[in-house]
C-alpha positions as CSV (number, residue, x, y, z in Angstrom):
1,X,2.1,-8.3,-67.1
2,X,4.0,-10.1,-64.1
3,X,3.5,-8.2,-60.6
4,X,4.7,-9.6,-57.6
5,X,3.5,-8.9,-54.3
6,X,5.5,-7.7,-51.8
7,X,6.7,-4.4,-49.7
8,X,9.2,-2.1,-51.2
9,X,12.0,-0.9,-48.7
10,X,10.8,2.7,-48.1
11,X,7.4,1.1,-47.2
12,X,8.7,-1.2,-44.5
13,X,10.7,1.8,-43.2
14,X,8.3,4.1,-43.2
15,X,5.7,1.3,-41.0
16,X,8.9,0.7,-39.0
17,X,9.4,4.0,-38.1
18,X,5.4,4.4,-37.2
19,X,5.9,0.8,-34.9
20,X,8.7,2.1,-33.3
21,X,7.3,6.1,-32.3
22,X,4.1,3.9,-31.1
23,X,6.5,1.5,-28.9
24,X,8.5,4.8,-27.5
25,X,5.3,6.5,-26.3
26,X,3.3,3.0,-25.5
27,X,5.9,1.5,-23.2
28,X,6.4,4.5,-20.4
29,X,2.6,4.4,-20.1
30,X,2.4,0.4,-19.1
31,X,5.2,0.9,-16.9
32,X,3.2,3.7,-14.9
33,X,0.4,1.6,-15.2
34,X,2.1,-1.2,-13.7
35,X,3.3,0.5,-10.8
36,X,-0.3,2.3,-10.3
37,X,-1.2,-1.2,-10.3
38,X,1.0,-2.4,-7.6
39,X,0.6,0.8,-5.4
40,X,-3.0,0.5,-5.0
41,X,-2.6,-3.3,-4.4
42,X,-0.9,-2.2,-1.3
43,X,-3.3,0.7,-0.6
44,X,-6.0,-1.4,-0.8
45,X,-4.4,-4.3,1.9
46,X,-3.6,-1.8,4.0
47,X,-7.0,-0.7,4.1
48,X,-8.0,-4.2,4.2
49,X,-6.1,-4.5,7.0
50,X,-7.4,-1.3,9.1
51,X,-11.4,-2.6,8.1
52,X,-10.5,-6.1,9.7
53,X,-8.8,-4.7,12.7
54,X,-12.0,-2.5,13.6
55,X,-14.5,-4.8,12.8
56,X,-12.9,-8.0,14.8
57,X,-12.1,-5.3,17.4
58,X,-16.1,-4.8,17.7
59,X,-17.3,-8.6,17.2
60,X,-14.7,-9.6,19.8
61,X,-15.5,-6.9,22.2
62,X,-11.4,-6.4,22.4
63,X,-8.3,-4.8,21.6
64,X,-7.0,-5.5,17.9
65,X,-3.8,-4.2,16.3
66,X,-1.5,-4.1,13.6
67,X,2.3,-3.5,13.4
68,X,4.8,-3.5,10.8
69,X,6.5,-7.3,11.1
70,X,9.5,-8.8,9.1
71,X,8.5,-12.4,9.9
72,X,5.1,-12.4,9.5
73,X,4.7,-13.5,13.2
74,X,5.8,-10.9,15.7
75,X,6.0,-6.7,15.8
76,X,9.1,-5.4,14.9
77,X,11.0,-2.8,17.2
78,X,10.1,0.6,16.9
79,X,11.6,2.1,13.7
80,X,10.2,-0.8,11.8
81,X,9.2,0.3,8.3
82,X,5.7,-1.0,7.5
83,X,6.8,-2.0,3.7
84,X,8.2,-5.2,5.2
85,X,5.0,-6.2,5.7
86,X,2.6,-6.0,8.7
87,X,0.3,-8.4,11.0
88,X,-3.7,-8.1,12.5
89,X,-3.2,-9.8,15.5
90,X,-6.1,-9.9,18.8
91,X,-4.0,-7.7,21.4
92,X,-5.4,-9.9,24.6
93,X,-3.3,-7.8,27.2
94,X,-3.9,-4.6,25.1
95,X,-0.4,-3.0,25.7
96,X,1.1,0.1,24.3
97,X,2.3,0.0,21.7
98,X,0.8,-2.9,20.8
99,X,3.3,-6.0,21.1
100,X,2.2,-9.6,19.9
101,X,2.8,-12.2,22.8
102,X,2.5,-15.6,21.8
103,X,-0.8,-16.5,23.2
104,X,-2.3,-14.0,21.1
105,X,-4.5,-14.8,17.9
106,X,-2.7,-14.0,14.8
107,X,-5.8,-12.6,12.1
108,X,-3.8,-11.9,9.1
109,X,-0.1,-11.6,7.6
110,X,0.5,-9.2,4.9
111,X,3.3,-9.5,2.4
112,X,6.4,-6.9,2.3
113,X,6.2,-4.1,-0.9
114,X,9.1,-4.7,-2.6
115,X,8.7,-2.4,-5.1
116,X,8.1,0.7,-2.3
117,X,8.2,2.5,0.6
118,X,5.5,2.9,3.2
119,X,6.1,6.0,5.6
120,X,3.8,6.2,8.8
121,X,3.2,8.3,11.6
122,X,2.5,5.7,14.0
123,X,4.7,2.5,15.0
124,X,1.1,0.4,15.9
125,X,-2.7,0.6,15.7
126,X,-4.7,-0.3,18.1
127,X,-8.8,-0.2,17.7
128,X,-10.8,-0.3,20.6
129,X,-14.1,-2.5,20.3
130,X,-16.5,0.7,20.3
131,X,-15.1,1.2,17.0
132,X,-12.9,4.3,17.7
133,X,-8.8,4.0,17.4
134,X,-8.2,7.3,19.7
135,X,-5.7,8.8,17.5
136,X,-5.2,9.7,13.8
137,X,-2.9,8.1,11.9
138,X,-1.3,8.9,8.0
139,X,0.1,5.5,5.9
140,X,1.9,7.3,2.8
141,X,3.1,4.9,0.1
142,X,5.9,5.8,-2.4
143,X,7.6,4.3,-5.0
144,X,10.6,5.1,-7.0
145,X,8.2,8.3,-9.0
146,X,8.2,9.8,-5.3
147,X,5.7,12.5,-4.6
148,X,3.9,13.1,-8.0
149,X,2.5,9.4,-7.6
150,X,2.0,8.8,-3.3
151,X,-0.9,8.1,-1.9
152,X,-2.1,7.9,1.2
153,X,-4.4,5.6,3.8
154,X,-5.4,8.8,6.0
155,X,-7.3,7.1,9.2
156,X,-9.8,9.4,11.2
157,X,-9.8,9.0,15.2
158,X,-13.3,6.9,14.5
159,X,-10.9,4.4,12.6
160,X,-12.5,4.8,9.4
161,X,-9.8,4.9,6.4
162,X,-10.0,7.0,3.5
163,X,-7.4,7.2,0.8
164,X,-6.2,10.3,-0.7
165,X,-3.6,12.0,-3.2
166,X,-3.0,14.7,-0.1
167,X,-2.3,14.9,3.1
168,X,-4.5,14.9,6.0
169,X,-4.3,18.7,6.4
170,X,-4.5,18.9,2.4
171,X,-1.2,19.3,1.6
172,X,0.9,17.4,-0.8
173,X,2.3,14.0,0.9
174,X,6.1,13.7,0.8
175,X,8.1,10.5,0.2
176,X,10.7,10.6,2.8
């Protein structure tokens, strides 16, 4: 009895149908996972920038500011989007809104986020040496999925950030 090893055509078709079904189910999940990771990285970068500015203001007994920056060196004009990158610097002259002058020390440069948008209710942030910012702020991070996947960094008057999937007033986030 000579039995040949191998698979029949119906077995191969059935196996391929299962593989295609699993890929069709899994690929969108991997895409969302990648987008979630990119959004989380950007949110964490903003939280890091806020903690850095707050702690440096206390340590230096001066004002430390954040502002959007397209060139990684100067603050962009009002209306410059935060997703184009931002900088943290020592605001020696305490100007408001914060503008980085050549003599002011640049502490950190944050790269642009090409995969999304950051909407903010403040054009700049400045932290004082006693640990307070003085105003509240909200940064909403949106990608192509819109409001269902948006996250916000909400900063209290004491300068402490928190991450949320709701607005500061507990309403839904909006991606403009």
